[in-house]
N, C-alpha and C positions, 0 to 999 in steps of 0.2 A: 574479453569484455570487462571493462572496469566496473568495480562494485559501485553501488549508489553511495552518495555522501550520507553520512549520518544525519539524523533530523536536527541535531543541535551541536553547537560548538563544544559543549561539555562531553557529548558522546564521542565526537571526533577526537578530542583531546585524550579521553580515556582509552580509545582504541589505539591511538598513536603511542601512548605510554606502554600499552601491552606489547605492541610490536617491538618497541625499543628494548624492553626488558627481555623478550625472547631472543632478540638478536645479540644482546650483550652477554647472555648466558650460554651462547653457542648451542642452543637447543634445536637449531634449524639446519637442514641441509643447504648446500649452496643454492640449489634451485628454489627451495622455499624461501631462503633469504632474499633472493632477487625478487620474488613475487611480493614478499612483505615490504621490501624496500620501495617497490613501485606503489604499493598501497599507501605506504607512509608518505610518499611524495603527493599523492592525491589528497590525503588527509591534511597535509601541511598547507596545500593550496586552498583547500576549503576553509581551514582555520584563518588563513591570511585574509581571505575575502570577507569572512565574518567579522574579523577585527577591523578591517578597513571600513566596513559598513557601520560598525558601532562607533568608530572614531568620527565618521562623517555626521552621524546623528548627534553625537556629543557636541561637535563644532556648531551644528545648526542650533542646538538648544542653548548654547551659551552666547550666541550672537545677540546683540542689542542694537536696534536700528540699522541692521545690515552690516555692523562692524563687530568683530570679536571683542568681547569684554573679558579681559584677562584680570584675574585677581591673584595676588600673591598666595602661595601655599604656606599655611601655618602648620609646621610639623612639631610645634611645641605643645600641642594638645590644648591650645587656647588659654594657656596659663600665663 
């Protein structure tokens, strides 16, 4: 049975980072690696859904009169 998704994007990201670290350090058996990989896939899907929802909200917030209002990005620090 799959574990529940974490309550927040940040919690999911932290759990995913922990899984990746454990797998990179060869601290898991093959069986445990497969379980953790499965959990990682679940967490990745959760994070993707959260990011997509955030992107949609941002797009909605920047629309003006039903049309996106795009402004150039100023990476010079406004100087």
